DSSP file (Angstrom, degrees, kcal/mol; ACC not computed):
  #  RESIDUE AA STRUCTURE BP1 BP2  ACC     N-H-->O    O-->H-N    N-H-->O    O-->H-N    TCO  KAPPA ALPHA  PHI   PSI    X-CA   Y-CA   Z-CA
    1    1 A M              0   0    0      0, 0.0     2,-0.6     0, 0.0   105,-0.1   0.000 360.0 360.0 360.0 140.1    2.8  -14.8    5.7
    2    2 A N        -     0   0    0    104,-0.2   106,-0.1     1,-0.1     0, 0.0  -0.706 360.0-177.6 -82.4 123.3    0.4  -16.8    3.6
    3    3 A T        +     0   0    0     -2,-0.6    -1,-0.1     3,-0.0     0, 0.0   0.158  35.3 128.6-107.2  16.0    2.1  -17.9    0.5
    4    4 A S  S >  S-     0   0    0      1,-0.1     3,-1.9     2,-0.1    17,-0.3  -0.221  76.9-102.6 -71.7 166.5   -0.8  -19.7   -1.2
    5    5 A S  T 3  S+     0   0    0      1,-0.3    -1,-0.1    15,-0.1    17,-0.1   0.698 121.2  56.7 -63.6 -17.7   -1.7  -18.8   -4.8
    6    6 A S  T 3  S+     0   0    0     14,-0.1    -1,-0.3    15,-0.1     2,-0.1   0.485  77.2 120.0 -94.4   1.6   -4.6  -16.7   -3.5
    7    7 A S    <   -     0   0    0     -3,-1.9    14,-1.2     1,-0.1     2,-0.5  -0.429  56.8-139.9 -71.9 141.0   -2.5  -14.4   -1.2
    8    8 A I  E     -A   20   0A   0     98,-0.2   100,-2.5    12,-0.2     2,-0.4  -0.875  19.2-171.5-101.8 124.2   -2.7  -10.8   -2.1
    9    9 A R  E     -Ab  19 108A   0     10,-2.6    10,-2.8    -2,-0.5     2,-0.5  -0.961   8.1-161.1-121.9 139.0    0.4   -8.7   -2.0
   10   10 A I  E     -Ab  18 109A   0     98,-2.7   100,-2.3    -2,-0.4     2,-0.5  -0.969   5.4-160.6-119.4 124.6    0.8   -4.9   -2.3
   11   11 A F  E     +A   17   0A   0      6,-3.3     6,-2.0    -2,-0.5    98,-0.0  -0.905  24.5 156.2-107.1 125.6    4.0   -3.4   -3.1
   12   12 A L        +     0   0    0     -2,-0.5   126,-3.3     4,-0.2     2,-0.7   0.491  50.8  92.6-115.8 -20.5    4.6    0.4   -2.4
   13   13 A L  B    S-D  137   0B   0    124,-0.2   124,-0.2     1,-0.2   123,-0.2  -0.721 111.1 -15.9 -92.6 117.5    8.4    0.5   -2.1
   14   14 A G  S    S+     0   0    0    122,-2.8     2,-0.3    -2,-0.7    -1,-0.2   0.181 138.2  23.2  80.8 -21.3   10.1    1.3   -5.4
   15   15 A R  S    S-     0   0    0    120,-0.2     2,-0.6     2,-0.1   123,-0.3  -0.970  74.5-118.0-165.4 161.0    6.9    0.6   -7.4
   16   16 A F        +     0   0    0     -2,-0.3    11,-1.3   121,-0.1     2,-0.3  -0.962  52.6 146.4-113.3 118.1    3.1    0.4   -7.1
   17   17 A E  E     -AC  11  26A   0     -6,-2.0    -6,-3.3    -2,-0.6     2,-0.4  -0.995  32.9-159.1-151.9 142.8    2.1   -3.2   -7.8
   18   18 A V  E     -AC  10  25A   0      7,-2.4     7,-3.6    -2,-0.3     2,-0.4  -0.993  18.1-174.9-124.5 135.8   -0.6   -5.7   -6.6
   19   19 A T  E     -AC   9  24A   0    -10,-2.8   -10,-2.6    -2,-0.4     2,-0.3  -0.950  18.2-174.7-132.7 152.3   -0.1   -9.3   -7.1
   20   20 A R  E >  S-AC   8  23A   0      3,-2.0     3,-2.2    -2,-0.4     2,-0.4  -0.894  70.3 -49.4-139.3 109.8   -2.2  -12.4   -6.5
   21   21 A G  T 3  S-     0   0    0    -14,-1.2   -15,-0.1    -2,-0.3   -16,-0.0  -0.494 124.8 -19.2  64.4-122.8   -0.5  -15.7   -7.1
   22   22 A E  T 3  S+     0   0    0     -2,-0.4     2,-0.3   -17,-0.1    -1,-0.3   0.474 116.7 100.9 -96.1  -4.9    1.2  -15.4  -10.4
   23   23 A R  E <   -C   20   0A   0     -3,-2.2    -3,-2.0    62,-0.1     2,-0.4  -0.616  54.6-161.6 -86.4 139.2   -1.0  -12.4  -11.6
   24   24 A I  E     -C   19   0A   0     -2,-0.3     2,-0.6    -5,-0.2    -5,-0.2  -0.981  13.2-164.2-126.4 127.7    0.4   -8.9  -11.5
   25   25 A L  E     -C   18   0A   0     -7,-3.6    -7,-2.4    -2,-0.4     2,-0.2  -0.942  21.3-159.7-106.7 110.3   -1.5   -5.6  -11.6
   26   26 A Q  E >   -C   17   0A   0     -2,-0.6     3,-2.1    -9,-0.2     4,-0.4  -0.501  31.3-109.9 -91.6 157.4    1.0   -2.8  -12.4
   27   27 A A  G >  S+     0   0    0    -11,-1.3     3,-1.3     1,-0.3   -10,-0.1   0.837 118.7  59.1 -54.2 -37.7    0.6    0.9  -11.7
   28   28 A S  G 3  S+     0   0    0      1,-0.2    -1,-0.3     3,-0.0    -3,-0.0   0.626  95.1  65.2 -72.0 -14.4    0.3    1.5  -15.6
   29   29 A S  G <  S+     0   0    0     -3,-2.1     2,-0.4     2,-0.0    -1,-0.2   0.558  74.5 104.0 -85.7  -8.8   -2.7   -0.8  -15.7
   30   30 A W    <   -     0   0    0     -3,-1.3     3,-0.1    -4,-0.4    47,-0.0  -0.646  51.5-166.6 -80.9 129.2   -5.0    1.4  -13.6
   31   31 A T  S    S+     0   0    0     -2,-0.4     2,-0.5     1,-0.2    -1,-0.2   0.754  80.0  45.8 -84.2 -27.5   -7.6    3.2  -15.8
   32   32 A R     >  -     0   0    0      1,-0.1     4,-1.6    44,-0.1     3,-0.2  -0.958  66.0-160.7-126.2 119.9   -8.5    5.6  -12.9
   33   33 A R  H  > S+     0   0    0     -2,-0.5     4,-2.3     1,-0.2    -1,-0.1   0.774  91.7  59.6 -67.5 -26.0   -5.8    7.2  -10.8
   34   34 A K  H  > S+     0   0    0      2,-0.2     4,-2.4     1,-0.2    -1,-0.2   0.904 103.6  51.8 -66.0 -39.8   -8.1    8.0   -8.0
   35   35 A A  H  > S+     0   0    0     -3,-0.2     4,-1.9     1,-0.2    -2,-0.2   0.916 111.8  45.9 -63.7 -43.1   -8.9    4.3   -7.6
   36   36 A A  H  X S+     0   0    0     -4,-1.6     4,-2.8     1,-0.2    -1,-0.2   0.929 111.1  53.2 -64.3 -44.0   -5.2    3.4   -7.4
   37   37 A A  H  X S+     0   0    0     -4,-2.3     4,-2.3     1,-0.2    -2,-0.2   0.871 105.9  52.9 -59.1 -36.9   -4.6    6.2   -5.0
   38   38 A L  H  X S+     0   0    0     -4,-2.4     4,-2.5     2,-0.2    -1,-0.2   0.931 112.1  46.4 -64.0 -44.4   -7.4    5.0   -2.6
   39   39 A L  H  X S+     0   0    0     -4,-1.9     4,-3.1     1,-0.2     5,-0.2   0.928 111.7  50.8 -59.4 -45.8   -5.8    1.5   -2.6
   40   40 A Q  H  X S+     0   0    0     -4,-2.8     4,-2.0     1,-0.2    -2,-0.2   0.918 113.0  45.3 -59.2 -44.0   -2.3    3.0   -2.0
   41   41 A R  H  X S+     0   0    0     -4,-2.3     4,-2.5     1,-0.2     5,-0.3   0.884 113.7  48.8 -70.1 -42.6   -3.5    5.1    0.9
   42   42 A L  H  X S+     0   0    0     -4,-2.5     4,-3.6    -5,-0.2    61,-0.2   0.897 109.5  53.9 -67.3 -38.6   -5.5    2.2    2.4
   43   43 A A  H  < S+     0   0    0     -4,-3.1    -2,-0.2    -5,-0.2    -1,-0.2   0.905 111.9  44.4 -59.5 -40.4   -2.5   -0.1    2.0
   44   44 A L  H  < S+     0   0    0     -4,-2.0    -2,-0.2    -5,-0.2    -1,-0.2   0.917 129.1  25.3 -67.1 -44.7   -0.3    2.4    3.9
   45   45 A E  H  < S-     0   0    0     -4,-2.5    -2,-0.2    -5,-0.1    -3,-0.2   0.713  85.4-149.0 -99.6 -23.5   -2.8    3.1    6.7
   46   46 A R  S  < S+     0   0    0     -4,-3.6    57,-2.6    -5,-0.3     2,-0.3   0.141  79.2  51.6  76.8 -19.3   -4.8   -0.2    6.6
   47   47 A R  E     +E  102   0C   0     55,-0.2     2,-0.3    -6,-0.2    55,-0.2  -0.972  62.6 174.5-153.6 132.7   -8.0    1.7    7.7
   48   48 A L  E     -E  101   0C   0     53,-2.6    53,-3.4    -2,-0.3     2,-0.1  -0.989  25.6-129.0-145.9 126.0   -9.5    4.8    6.3
   49   49 A L  E  >  -E  100   0C   0     -2,-0.3     4,-2.3    51,-0.2    51,-0.2  -0.442  27.1-118.9 -69.8 150.5  -12.9    6.7    7.2
   50   50 A K  H  > S+     0   0    0     49,-2.4     4,-2.3     1,-0.2     5,-0.2   0.907 117.6  51.3 -47.6 -52.8  -15.2    7.6    4.3
   51   51 A E  H  > S+     0   0    0     48,-0.3     4,-2.5     1,-0.2    -1,-0.2   0.865 108.2  51.6 -61.2 -41.9  -14.8   11.2    5.1
   52   52 A Q  H  > S+     0   0    0      2,-0.2     4,-2.9     1,-0.2    -1,-0.2   0.909 110.1  50.6 -62.4 -41.7  -10.9   10.9    5.1
   53   53 A A  H  X S+     0   0    0     -4,-2.3     4,-2.3     1,-0.2     5,-0.3   0.926 112.2  45.1 -67.2 -40.4  -11.1    9.3    1.7
   54   54 A I  H  X S+     0   0    0     -4,-2.3     4,-2.9     2,-0.2    -2,-0.2   0.931 114.5  47.3 -66.1 -46.2  -13.3   11.9    0.2
   55   55 A E  H  < S+     0   0    0     -4,-2.5    -2,-0.2     1,-0.2    -1,-0.2   0.877 114.9  49.6 -62.4 -39.9  -11.2   14.8    1.7
   56   56 A F  H  < S+     0   0    0     -4,-2.9    -2,-0.2    -5,-0.2    -1,-0.2   0.917 121.6  31.4 -64.3 -42.9   -8.0   12.9    0.4
   57   57 A L  H  < S+     0   0    0     -4,-2.3    -2,-0.2     1,-0.2    -3,-0.2   0.806 136.7  19.2 -90.1 -29.2   -9.3   12.4   -3.1
   58   58 A W    ><  +     0   0    0     -4,-2.9     3,-1.4    -5,-0.3    -1,-0.2  -0.548  64.7 162.4-138.1  68.0  -11.5   15.5   -3.6
   59   59 A P  T 3  S+     0   0    0      0, 0.0    -4,-0.1     0, 0.0    -1,-0.1   0.723  74.0  56.0 -65.2 -19.4  -10.5   18.2   -1.0
   60   60 A E  T 3  S+     0   0    0     -3,-0.1     2,-0.3     2,-0.1    -5,-0.1   0.500  94.5  74.0 -97.4  -3.7  -12.3   20.9   -3.0
   61   61 A I  S <  S-     0   0    0     -3,-1.4    -3,-0.1    -7,-0.2     0, 0.0  -0.696  83.4 -90.1-116.9 167.1  -15.8   19.6   -3.4
   62   62 A D     >  -     0   0    0     -2,-0.3     4,-2.6     1,-0.1     5,-0.2  -0.232  39.4-109.7 -66.4 155.9  -18.9   19.2   -1.2
   63   63 A P  H  > S+     0   0    0      0, 0.0     4,-2.4     0, 0.0     5,-0.2   0.822 114.8  51.9 -58.1 -37.6  -19.5   16.0    0.8
   64   64 A T  H  > S+     0   0    0      2,-0.2     4,-2.1     1,-0.2     5,-0.1   0.912 114.3  41.6 -73.6 -38.8  -22.4   14.8   -1.2
   65   65 A S  H  > S+     0   0    0      2,-0.2     4,-3.1     1,-0.2     5,-0.2   0.912 114.7  54.0 -67.1 -39.3  -20.6   15.1   -4.6
   66   66 A G  H  X S+     0   0    0     -4,-2.6     4,-2.4     2,-0.2    -2,-0.2   0.912 107.4  49.5 -54.0 -49.2  -17.5   13.6   -2.8
   67   67 A A  H  X S+     0   0    0     -4,-2.4     4,-2.7     2,-0.2     5,-0.2   0.913 111.9  49.3 -62.5 -45.4  -19.6   10.6   -1.6
   68   68 A N  H  X S+     0   0    0     -4,-2.1     4,-1.9     1,-0.2    -2,-0.2   0.950 113.1  45.8 -58.9 -45.5  -20.9   10.0   -5.2
   69   69 A N  H  X S+     0   0    0     -4,-3.1     4,-3.0     1,-0.2     5,-0.2   0.909 111.6  53.7 -58.8 -40.1  -17.4   10.2   -6.6
   70   70 A L  H  X S+     0   0    0     -4,-2.4     4,-3.3    -5,-0.2     5,-0.3   0.960 107.3  49.2 -66.3 -45.8  -16.1    7.9   -3.9
   71   71 A Y  H  X S+     0   0    0     -4,-2.7     4,-1.9     1,-0.2    -1,-0.2   0.873 112.5  48.4 -63.5 -32.6  -18.7    5.2   -4.6
   72   72 A R  H  X S+     0   0    0     -4,-1.9     4,-2.4    -5,-0.2    -1,-0.2   0.924 113.6  48.1 -63.6 -45.2  -17.8    5.4   -8.4
   73   73 A T  H  X S+     0   0    0     -4,-3.0     4,-2.8     2,-0.2    -2,-0.2   0.890 109.0  52.4 -68.5 -39.3  -14.2    5.2   -7.5
   74   74 A L  H  X S+     0   0    0     -4,-3.3     4,-2.6    -5,-0.2    -1,-0.2   0.906 109.0  50.7 -55.7 -45.5  -14.8    2.3   -5.2
   75   75 A H  H  X S+     0   0    0     -4,-1.9     4,-2.6    -5,-0.3    -2,-0.2   0.916 111.2  47.8 -62.8 -45.1  -16.6    0.4   -7.9
   76   76 A T  H  X S+     0   0    0     -4,-2.4     4,-2.8     2,-0.2    -2,-0.2   0.919 111.6  52.2 -62.6 -41.1  -13.7    1.0  -10.4
   77   77 A L  H  X S+     0   0    0     -4,-2.8     4,-2.1     2,-0.2    -2,-0.2   0.938 112.3  42.7 -57.5 -48.7  -11.3   -0.1   -7.8
   78   78 A R  H  X S+     0   0    0     -4,-2.6     4,-2.8     1,-0.2    12,-0.3   0.909 115.5  50.6 -63.7 -42.6  -13.1   -3.4   -7.1
   79   79 A Q  H  X S+     0   0    0     -4,-2.6     4,-2.3     1,-0.2     5,-0.2   0.883 110.0  49.2 -66.0 -37.5  -13.6   -4.0  -10.8
   80   80 A T  H  X S+     0   0    0     -4,-2.8     4,-2.3     2,-0.2     5,-0.3   0.909 112.5  47.4 -69.1 -38.8  -10.0   -3.4  -11.6
   81   81 A L  H  X S+     0   0    0     -4,-2.1     4,-2.7    -5,-0.2     5,-0.4   0.949 115.8  45.1 -64.0 -49.4   -8.8   -5.8   -8.9
   82   82 A D  H  X S+     0   0    0     -4,-2.8     4,-1.1     3,-0.2    -2,-0.2   0.890 116.1  46.1 -59.5 -40.4  -11.3   -8.5  -10.0
   83   83 A T  H  < S+     0   0    0     -4,-2.3    -2,-0.2    -5,-0.2    -1,-0.2   0.967 121.7  34.5 -65.1 -54.2  -10.5   -8.1  -13.7
   84   84 A A  H  < S+     0   0    0     -4,-2.3    -2,-0.2    -5,-0.2    -3,-0.2   0.839 132.0  27.0 -76.5 -37.2   -6.7   -8.0  -13.4
   85   85 A L  H  < S-     0   0    0     -4,-2.7    -3,-0.2    -5,-0.3    -1,-0.2   0.413 116.9 -85.7-113.2  -2.4   -6.2  -10.5  -10.5
   86   86 A G    ><  -     0   0    0     -4,-1.1     3,-1.5    -5,-0.4    -1,-0.3  -0.135  56.8 -55.8 113.6 148.6   -9.3  -12.8  -10.6
   87   87 A P  T 3  S+     0   0    0      0, 0.0    -8,-0.0     0, 0.0    -4,-0.0  -0.247 120.9  29.3 -58.6 140.9  -12.8  -12.8   -9.3
   88   88 A G  T 3> S+     0   0    0      3,-0.0     4,-2.1     4,-0.0     5,-0.2   0.345  84.6 113.2  91.6  -8.8  -13.0  -12.3   -5.4
   89   89 A T  H <> S+     0   0    0     -3,-1.5     4,-1.1     2,-0.2     5,-0.2   0.930  75.7  48.8 -67.2 -40.9   -9.8  -10.3   -5.2
   90   90 A A  H >> S+     0   0    0    -12,-0.3     4,-2.5    -4,-0.2     3,-0.7   0.939 112.2  48.5 -59.6 -44.9  -11.6   -7.1   -4.2
   91   91 A E  H 34 S+     0   0    0      1,-0.3    -1,-0.2     2,-0.2    -2,-0.2   0.881 113.1  48.0 -62.3 -34.9  -13.5   -8.8   -1.6
   92   92 A A  H 3< S+     0   0    0     -4,-2.1    -1,-0.3     1,-0.2    14,-0.2   0.652 116.0  46.2 -76.5 -16.3  -10.3  -10.5   -0.3
   93   93 A T  H << S+     0   0    0     -4,-1.1    11,-2.2    -3,-0.7     2,-0.3   0.833 117.0  11.2 -94.7 -41.2   -8.5   -7.1   -0.3
   94   94 A L  E  <  -F  103   0C   0     -4,-2.5     2,-0.4     9,-0.3    -1,-0.3  -0.995  49.8-154.2-150.6 149.2  -10.8   -4.5    1.3
   95   95 A V  E     -F  102   0C   0      7,-2.5     7,-2.5    -2,-0.3     2,-0.6  -0.977   5.0-164.4-123.2 132.1  -13.9   -4.2    3.2
   96   96 A F  E     +F  101   0C   0     -2,-0.4     2,-0.4     5,-0.2     5,-0.2  -0.917  30.8 148.2-118.4 106.0  -16.2   -1.0    3.2
   97   97 A Q  E >   -F  100   0C   0      3,-2.2     3,-1.3    -2,-0.6    -2,-0.1  -0.997  60.7  -3.2-142.0 135.9  -18.6   -1.1    6.1
   98   98 A D  T 3  S-     0   0    0     -2,-0.4    -1,-0.1     1,-0.3     3,-0.1   0.855 129.7 -53.7  57.9  33.4  -20.2    1.4    8.4
   99   99 A G  T 3  S+     0   0    0      1,-0.2   -49,-2.4   -50,-0.1     2,-0.4   0.717 115.6 113.7  74.3  20.5  -18.3    4.3    6.6
  100  100 A V  E <   -EF  49  97C   0     -3,-1.3    -3,-2.2   -51,-0.2     2,-0.4  -0.987  54.5-151.3-126.1 131.5  -14.9    2.6    7.2
  101  101 A F  E     -EF  48  96C   0    -53,-3.4   -53,-2.6    -2,-0.4     2,-0.4  -0.826  21.1-177.7 -92.8 137.6  -12.5    1.1    4.6
  102  102 A T  E     -EF  47  95C   0     -7,-2.5    -7,-2.5    -2,-0.4     2,-0.3  -0.993  24.8-136.3-139.4 129.8  -10.4   -1.6    6.0
  103  103 A L  E     - F   0  94C   0    -57,-2.6    -9,-0.3    -2,-0.4   -10,-0.1  -0.662  41.5-109.0 -75.6 137.6   -7.6   -3.6    4.3
  104  104 A T    >   -     0   0    0    -11,-2.2     3,-1.6    -2,-0.3    -1,-0.1  -0.399  19.4-117.8 -72.1 150.3   -8.2   -7.2    5.2
  105  105 A D  T 3  S+     0   0    0      1,-0.3    -1,-0.1    -2,-0.1   -12,-0.1   0.694 110.0  63.1 -60.7 -23.2   -5.7   -8.8    7.6
  106  106 A T  T 3  S+     0   0    0    -14,-0.2     2,-0.4     2,-0.1    -1,-0.3   0.681  78.1 101.8 -80.1 -17.2   -4.7  -11.3    5.0
  107  107 A V    <   -     0   0    0     -3,-1.6     2,-0.5   -15,-0.1   -98,-0.2  -0.525  64.9-145.3 -71.4 126.9   -3.3   -8.7    2.6
  108  108 A W  E     -b    9   0A   0   -100,-2.5   -98,-2.7    -2,-0.4     2,-0.4  -0.825  14.3-168.9 -95.6 127.8    0.6   -8.5    2.8
  109  109 A V  E  >  -b   10   0A   0     -2,-0.5     4,-2.4  -100,-0.2     5,-0.2  -0.971  21.1-142.8-117.1 128.8    2.0   -5.0    2.3
  110  110 A D  H  > S+     0   0    0   -100,-2.3     4,-2.5    -2,-0.4     5,-0.2   0.864 102.6  53.5 -62.1 -34.4    5.7   -4.5    1.8
  111  111 A V  H  > S+     0   0    0   -101,-0.3     4,-2.4     2,-0.2    -1,-0.2   0.904 111.1  47.3 -67.4 -41.2    5.8   -1.3    3.9
  112  112 A T  H  > S+     0   0    0     -3,-0.2     4,-2.1     2,-0.2    -2,-0.2   0.936 114.5  47.2 -63.8 -46.0    4.1   -3.1    6.9
  113  113 A E  H  X S+     0   0    0     -4,-2.4     4,-2.6     2,-0.2    -2,-0.2   0.895 112.1  49.8 -61.4 -43.0    6.6   -6.1    6.5
  114  114 A F  H  X S+     0   0    0     -4,-2.5     4,-2.5    -5,-0.2     5,-0.3   0.951 111.7  47.2 -68.0 -46.8    9.6   -3.7    6.3
  115  115 A N  H  X S+     0   0    0     -4,-2.4     4,-2.2     1,-0.2    -1,-0.2   0.915 113.4  49.6 -61.0 -38.2    8.5   -1.8    9.4
  116  116 A S  H  X S+     0   0    0     -4,-2.1     4,-1.5     1,-0.2    -1,-0.2   0.912 112.0  47.1 -67.9 -44.2    8.0   -5.1   11.3
  117  117 A L  H  X S+     0   0    0     -4,-2.6     4,-1.5     1,-0.2    -1,-0.2   0.851 111.5  51.9 -71.5 -33.5   11.4   -6.5   10.2
  118  118 A I  H  < S+     0   0    0     -4,-2.5    -2,-0.2    -5,-0.2    -1,-0.2   0.924 107.5  52.8 -63.4 -44.1   13.1   -3.1   11.3
  119  119 A Q  H  < S+     0   0    0     -4,-2.2    -2,-0.2    -5,-0.3    -1,-0.2   0.880 102.9  57.2 -53.0 -41.7   11.4   -3.4   14.7
  120  120 A T  H  < S-     0   0    0     -4,-1.5    -1,-0.2    -5,-0.1    -2,-0.2   0.923  86.7-171.5 -62.9 -42.4   12.8   -6.9   15.2
  121  121 A G     <  +     0   0    0     -4,-1.5    -1,-0.1     1,-0.2    -3,-0.1   0.393  32.2 128.5  73.4  -1.8   16.2   -5.4   14.7
  122  122 A D  S  > S-     0   0    0     -5,-0.2     4,-2.7     1,-0.1     5,-0.3  -0.469  73.8-103.8 -82.9 162.1   18.4   -8.5   14.5
  123  123 A P  H  > S+     0   0    0      0, 0.0     4,-2.7     0, 0.0     5,-0.2   0.877 118.9  51.8 -56.7 -41.1   20.8   -8.7   11.5
  124  124 A A  H  > S+     0   0    0      2,-0.2     4,-2.1     1,-0.2     5,-0.2   0.942 112.4  46.4 -61.1 -44.8   18.7  -11.3    9.5
  125  125 A S  H  > S+     0   0    0      2,-0.2     4,-2.6     1,-0.2    -1,-0.2   0.915 112.4  50.1 -61.7 -46.0   15.6   -9.2    9.9
  126  126 A L  H  X S+     0   0    0     -4,-2.7     4,-2.3     1,-0.2    -1,-0.2   0.901 110.4  50.5 -59.1 -43.9   17.5   -6.0    8.9
  127  127 A T  H  X S+     0   0    0     -4,-2.7     4,-1.4    -5,-0.3    -1,-0.2   0.892 110.9  48.3 -64.5 -37.8   18.8   -7.7    5.9
  128  128 A A  H  X S+     0   0    0     -4,-2.1     4,-1.0     2,-0.2    -2,-0.2   0.875 109.7  52.9 -65.4 -37.4   15.4   -8.9    4.9
  129  129 A A  H  X S+     0   0    0     -4,-2.6     4,-1.1     1,-0.2    -2,-0.2   0.872 108.1  50.8 -64.0 -40.8   14.0   -5.5    5.4
  130  130 A L  H  < S+     0   0    0     -4,-2.3    -1,-0.2     1,-0.2    -2,-0.2   0.772 105.1  56.2 -71.0 -25.1   16.7   -4.0    3.1
  131  131 A R  H  < S+     0   0    0     -4,-1.4    -1,-0.2     1,-0.2    -2,-0.2   0.785 106.4  50.7 -72.6 -25.5   15.9   -6.5    0.5
  132  132 A L  H  < S+     0   0    0     -4,-1.0     2,-1.6     1,-0.1    -2,-0.2   0.799  90.7  84.7 -75.4 -29.6   12.2   -5.3    0.6
  133  133 A Y     <  +     0   0    0     -4,-1.1    -1,-0.1     1,-0.2     3,-0.1  -0.579  48.7 156.4 -87.0  92.6   13.3   -1.7    0.2
  134  134 A T        -     0   0    0     -2,-1.6     2,-0.3     1,-0.3    -1,-0.2   0.441  69.0 -32.7 -95.8  -2.5   13.6   -1.6   -3.6
  135  135 A G  S    S-     0   0    0     -3,-0.1    -1,-0.3  -120,-0.1  -120,-0.2  -0.913  87.1 -49.8 166.5 174.4   13.2    2.1   -3.7
  136  136 A D  S >  S-     0   0    0     -2,-0.3  -122,-2.8  -123,-0.2     3,-0.6  -0.162  75.9 -72.9 -60.6 161.8   11.4    5.0   -2.0
  137  137 A L  B 3  S-D   13   0B   0      1,-0.2  -124,-0.2  -124,-0.2    -1,-0.2  -0.402 106.3 -18.3 -58.9 126.8    7.7    4.9   -1.3
  138  138 A L  T >   -     0   0    0   -126,-3.3     3,-2.2  -123,-0.3    -1,-0.2   0.836  69.9-168.9  35.5  68.7    5.5    5.3   -4.4
  139  139 A L  G X  S+     0   0    0     -3,-0.6     3,-1.3     1,-0.3    -1,-0.1   0.787  82.4  61.5 -56.7 -34.4    8.2    6.8   -6.6
  140  140 A D  G 3  S+     0   0    0      1,-0.3    -1,-0.3     2,-0.1     3,-0.2   0.676 109.7  42.2 -68.9 -15.4    5.5    7.7   -9.3
  141  141 A D  G X  S+     0   0    0     -3,-2.2     3,-2.3     1,-0.1    -1,-0.3  -0.085  73.5 137.9-117.3  34.1    3.9    9.9   -6.7
  142  142 A R  T <  S+     0   0    0     -3,-1.3    -1,-0.1     1,-0.3    -2,-0.1   0.657  75.0  45.0 -63.7 -19.9    7.0   11.5   -5.2
  143  143 A Y  T 3  S+     0   0    0     -3,-0.2    -1,-0.3    -4,-0.1     2,-0.3   0.380  81.2 117.1-103.9   6.3    5.5   14.9   -5.1
  144  144 A A    X>  -     0   0    0     -3,-2.3     3,-1.1     1,-0.2     4,-0.6  -0.558  62.4-141.6 -71.1 131.1    2.1   13.9   -3.6
  145  145 A E  G >4 S+     0   0    0     -2,-0.3     3,-1.4     1,-0.2     4,-0.5   0.895  96.6  63.0 -64.9 -39.3    1.9   15.6   -0.2
  146  146 A W  G 34 S+     0   0    0      1,-0.3     4,-0.3     2,-0.1    -1,-0.2   0.711 103.8  49.8 -62.1 -19.9    0.3   12.7    1.5
  147  147 A T  G <> S+     0   0    0     -3,-1.1     4,-2.8    -6,-0.2    -1,-0.3   0.630  87.8  87.1 -89.9 -15.4    3.4   10.5    0.9
  148  148 A L  H <X S+     0   0    0     -3,-1.4     4,-2.0    -4,-0.6     5,-0.2   0.875  89.6  38.7 -63.5 -50.1    6.0   12.8    2.1
  149  149 A S  H  > S+     0   0    0     -4,-0.5     4,-1.7     2,-0.2    -1,-0.2   0.863 119.3  48.4 -71.7 -32.4    6.3   12.1    5.9
  150  150 A S  H  > S+     0   0    0     -4,-0.3     4,-2.1     2,-0.2     5,-0.2   0.943 112.3  50.9 -67.0 -47.6    5.8    8.3    5.3
  151  151 A R  H  X S+     0   0    0     -4,-2.8     4,-1.9     1,-0.2    -2,-0.2   0.897 112.3  45.1 -56.1 -44.2    8.5    8.4    2.6
  152  152 A E  H  X S+     0   0    0     -4,-2.0     4,-2.4     1,-0.2    -1,-0.2   0.843 112.5  51.4 -68.4 -39.5   10.9   10.2    4.8
  153  153 A R  H  X S+     0   0    0     -4,-1.7     4,-1.9     2,-0.2    -1,-0.2   0.842 111.1  47.1 -71.6 -35.1   10.3    8.0    7.7
  154  154 A L  H  X S+     0   0    0     -4,-2.1     4,-2.7     2,-0.2    -2,-0.2   0.875 110.6  53.5 -74.7 -40.8   10.8    4.8    5.6
  155  155 A R  H  X S+     0   0    0     -4,-1.9     4,-2.6    -5,-0.2    -2,-0.2   0.930 108.6  49.7 -60.3 -45.5   14.0    6.4    4.2
  156  156 A R  H  X S+     0   0    0     -4,-2.4     4,-3.2     1,-0.2     5,-0.3   0.947 109.5  51.5 -59.1 -47.6   15.2    6.9    7.8
  157  157 A G  H  X S+     0   0    0     -4,-1.9     4,-2.1     1,-0.2    -2,-0.2   0.897 111.0  48.1 -56.4 -42.5   14.4    3.3    8.7
  158  158 A Q  H  X S+     0   0    0     -4,-2.7     4,-2.2     2,-0.2    -1,-0.2   0.894 111.8  48.0 -64.2 -40.0   16.4    2.1    5.8
  159  159 A R  H  X S+     0   0    0     -4,-2.6     4,-2.6     2,-0.2    -2,-0.2   0.954 113.1  48.5 -60.5 -51.0   19.3    4.3    6.6
  160  160 A E  H  X S+     0   0    0     -4,-3.2     4,-2.7     1,-0.2    -2,-0.2   0.845 110.1  52.3 -60.1 -36.4   19.3    3.2   10.3
  161  161 A A  H  X S+     0   0    0     -4,-2.1     4,-2.3    -5,-0.3    -1,-0.2   0.904 109.7  48.6 -68.9 -40.2   19.1   -0.5    9.2
  162  162 A R  H  X S+     0   0    0     -4,-2.2     4,-2.4     2,-0.2    -2,-0.2   0.945 113.6  48.4 -64.0 -43.4   22.2   -0.1    6.9
  163  163 A L  H  X S+     0   0    0     -4,-2.6     4,-2.9     1,-0.2    -2,-0.2   0.945 112.3  47.0 -62.3 -48.3   24.1    1.6    9.7
  164  164 A T  H  X S+     0   0    0     -4,-2.7     4,-2.2     1,-0.2    -1,-0.2   0.910 113.3  48.8 -62.6 -39.1   23.1   -1.1   12.2
  165  165 A L  H  X S+     0   0    0     -4,-2.3     4,-2.6     2,-0.2    -1,-0.2   0.895 109.9  52.5 -61.6 -43.0   24.1   -3.8    9.8
  166  166 A A  H  X S+     0   0    0     -4,-2.4     4,-2.4    -5,-0.2    -2,-0.2   0.907 109.2  49.4 -62.4 -43.1   27.4   -2.0    9.1
  167  167 A A  H  X S+     0   0    0     -4,-2.9     4,-2.5     2,-0.2    -2,-0.2   0.913 110.0  51.2 -62.4 -41.5   28.1   -1.9   12.9
  168  168 A H  H  < S+     0   0    0     -4,-2.2    -2,-0.2     1,-0.2    -1,-0.2   0.910 111.5  46.9 -61.1 -44.1   27.3   -5.6   13.2
  169  169 A A  H  < S+     0   0    0     -4,-2.6    -1,-0.2     1,-0.2    -2,-0.2   0.895 111.1  52.7 -64.9 -41.2   29.7   -6.4   10.3
  170  170 A R  H  <        0   0    0     -4,-2.4    -2,-0.2     1,-0.3    -1,-0.2   0.948 360.0 360.0 -64.7 -48.5   32.4   -4.2   11.9
  171  171 A D     <        0   0    0     -4,-2.5    -1,-0.3    -5,-0.1    -2,-0.2   0.516 360.0 360.0 -70.4 360.0   32.1   -6.0   15.4
């Protein structure tokens, strides 16, 4: 993991927070909920098609209106990141090219790290994973349908990690 002051970190477990160095952008600082939701979904999936983003954010409107809304939301997202975390943050966080949103490889996401540590499976990795699990996925959006299966999968991973560690301690 890159620990330089310019590294961007996104936290989805227990809270929604984006950090860059010492600067912190908390969930309450977002002026547009849709912009935050777009970043949250992108952080979780790392790649999102334009059509998926429109369907996710505005399932009830036509594609043209959805595209217009999406460009305004993307502008707000970029502006929020750059204002709160410093110029260039948006560019270092996500790319939108050829109708595809991609989270840049250098962005650290707690869920990705948690899953990686769980997969490793040794006691030190499981302990580190449990330290990352400060709460369920996106607690402020606990009733959002798109978070339900991921939240349950992460809960299961956390439970299994605790059981595996308990078995190691017992042995």
